C-alpha positions as CSV (number, residue, x, y, z in Angstrom):
1,X,112.9,201.5,32.7
2,X,115.8,201.0,35.0
3,X,115.9,197.8,36.9
4,X,116.6,197.9,40.7
5,X,119.9,196.2,41.6
6,X,118.2,194.5,44.6
7,X,116.9,191.6,42.6
8,X,114.0,190.8,40.4
9,X,111.1,193.3,40.4
10,X,113.0,195.4,43.0
11,X,112.3,192.9,45.8
12,X,114.7,193.3,48.8
13,X,118.3,192.2,48.4
14,X,120.3,189.7,50.4
15,X,120.6,190.9,54.0
16,X,124.2,189.6,54.1
17,X,125.1,191.8,51.2
18,X,123.5,194.8,53.0
19,X,125.5,193.8,56.1
20,X,128.8,193.8,54.2
21,X,128.0,197.2,52.6
22,X,127.3,198.7,56.0
23,X,130.1,197.1,58.0
24,X,132.9,196.8,55.4
25,X,135.0,199.6,56.8
26,X,134.8,198.4,60.4
27,X,135.7,194.8,59.3
28,X,138.6,196.1,57.2
29,X,139.9,198.0,60.2
30,X,139.7,194.9,62.4
31,X,141.5,192.9,59.7
32,X,144.2,195.5,59.5
33,X,144.8,195.4,63.2
34,X,145.0,191.6,63.1
35,X,147.4,191.4,60.2
36,X,149.3,194.7,60.5
37,X,149.3,195.2,56.7
38,X,146.7,196.9,54.5
39,X,147.1,194.4,51.7
40,X,147.0,191.4,53.9
41,X,144.0,192.9,55.7
42,X,142.0,193.2,52.4
43,X,143.0,189.6,51.5
44,X,142.0,188.3,54.9
45,X,138.6,190.1,54.9
46,X,137.8,189.0,51.4
47,X,138.8,185.4,52.2
48,X,136.7,185.5,55.4
49,X,133.6,186.9,53.5
50,X,134.0,184.3,50.7
51,X,134.0,181.6,53.5
52,X,131.0,183.0,55.3
53,X,128.9,183.8,52.3
54,X,127.9,180.3,51.3
55,X,126.9,179.6,54.9
56,X,125.0,183.0,55.3
57,X,121.6,181.3,55.5
58,X,122.7,179.4,58.6
59,X,123.2,182.6,60.5
60,X,119.8,183.0,62.3
61,X,120.5,186.3,64.0
62,X,121.5,189.0,61.5
63,X,123.2,190.8,64.4
64,X,125.6,187.8,64.7
65,X,127.0,188.1,61.2
66,X,129.8,190.4,62.2
67,X,130.9,187.9,64.9
68,X,130.9,185.1,62.3
69,X,133.1,187.2,59.9
70,X,135.5,188.3,62.7
71,X,135.8,184.7,64.0
72,X,136.5,183.5,60.5
73,X,139.1,186.3,60.0
74,X,140.9,185.4,63.2
75,X,140.9,181.6,62.4
76,X,141.9,182.2,58.8
77,X,144.8,184.4,59.9
78,X,146.0,182.0,62.5
79,X,145.8,179.1,60.0
80,X,147.8,181.0,57.5
81,X,150.4,181.8,60.1
82,X,150.7,178.1,61.1
83,X,151.2,177.2,57.5
84,X,153.9,179.7,56.9
85,X,155.4,180.3,60.3
86,X,157.1,183.5,59.4
87,X,156.5,187.1,60.3
88,X,158.1,190.2,58.9
89,X,158.7,192.9,61.5
90,X,159.5,196.3,60.0
91,X,158.7,199.0,62.6
92,X,161.4,201.7,63.1
93,X,161.9,204.2,65.9
94,X,161.7,207.8,64.7
95,X,164.9,209.8,64.8
96,X,163.4,212.9,66.4
97,X,162.2,213.2,70.0
98,X,159.0,215.0,68.9
99,X,155.9,213.3,70.3
100,X,152.9,213.7,67.9
101,X,149.8,211.6,67.8
102,X,150.9,210.1,64.5
103,X,154.3,209.0,65.9
104,X,152.6,207.5,69.0
105,X,150.1,205.7,66.7
106,X,152.9,204.3,64.6
107,X,154.7,203.2,67.7
108,X,151.6,201.4,69.0
109,X,151.1,199.9,65.5
110,X,154.7,198.7,65.5
111,X,154.4,197.3,69.0
112,X,151.3,195.4,67.9
113,X,153.0,194.0,64.8
114,X,155.8,192.7,67.1
115,X,153.4,190.6,69.1
116,X,152.8,186.9,68.3
117,X,149.7,186.6,66.1
118,X,147.3,185.1,68.7
119,X,148.3,187.7,71.2
120,X,147.7,190.4,68.6
121,X,144.4,189.1,67.7
122,X,143.3,188.9,71.4
123,X,144.3,192.5,71.9
124,X,142.4,193.6,68.8
125,X,139.3,191.7,69.7
126,X,139.4,192.8,73.4
127,X,140.4,196.4,73.2
128,X,139.6,197.5,69.7
129,X,136.4,195.6,68.9
130,X,135.6,195.8,72.7
131,X,134.5,192.2,73.1
132,X,134.4,190.6,76.6
133,X,137.2,188.2,77.4
134,X,134.9,185.2,77.2
135,X,133.9,186.2,73.6
136,X,137.6,186.7,72.8
137,X,138.3,183.1,73.9
138,X,135.4,181.9,71.8
139,X,136.6,183.7,68.7
140,X,140.1,182.5,69.1
141,X,138.9,179.0,69.7
142,X,140.6,178.6,73.0
143,X,139.7,178.4,76.7
144,X,139.0,181.4,78.9
145,X,142.2,181.0,80.9
146,X,144.3,180.8,77.6
147,X,142.7,183.9,76.3
148,X,143.4,185.7,79.5
149,X,147.1,184.5,79.3
150,X,147.3,185.9,75.7
151,X,145.9,189.2,76.8
152,X,148.2,189.5,79.9
153,X,151.3,188.6,78.0
154,X,150.4,190.9,75.1
155,X,149.8,193.9,77.4
156,X,153.0,193.2,79.4
157,X,155.0,193.2,76.1
158,X,153.2,196.3,74.8
159,X,153.9,198.2,78.1
160,X,157.6,197.1,78.0
161,X,158.0,198.0,74.3
162,X,156.4,201.4,74.7
163,X,158.1,202.2,78.0
164,X,161.4,201.3,76.5
165,X,160.9,203.7,73.6
166,X,159.8,206.4,76.0
167,X,163.1,206.0,78.0
168,X,165.1,206.1,74.8
169,X,163.4,209.3,73.7
170,X,163.8,211.0,77.1
171,X,167.5,210.1,77.1
172,X,168.0,211.7,73.7
173,X,166.5,215.1,74.7
């Protein structure tokens, strides 16, 4: 007889394992937007899950598990950045003036990668994960005014970067 993989005698599995199985894709997308690199995103997510897993019993509300993992990802990413203090910027402008959705997505991804890490994390948490600004501040481990400053500066830089590219493209054609 085949044994159930959920534990002895088929009794329910770990709720955290079920959470990870259900939300892995969304967490990986968040990690990618934070890091700007697929390989770094996987490493970041796995490191965050490894840090949260031993403390999973302390999470009283199962709905809060995603917030714990996201917070851990942001803090781990910022901590890594502080240790290394280097960032590799590689986005390139396309040579043709064609405006497809893929090109626009790549421009936005490039502009996001050009942001300082805390600003990038703030933008991802606020506009991709759709968290309120107060929750962004909490997850970044900073005050509300600091989180608002990160968001304002990031949005200004994104607007300038994307507007500058649009001007270049309109002058070419």
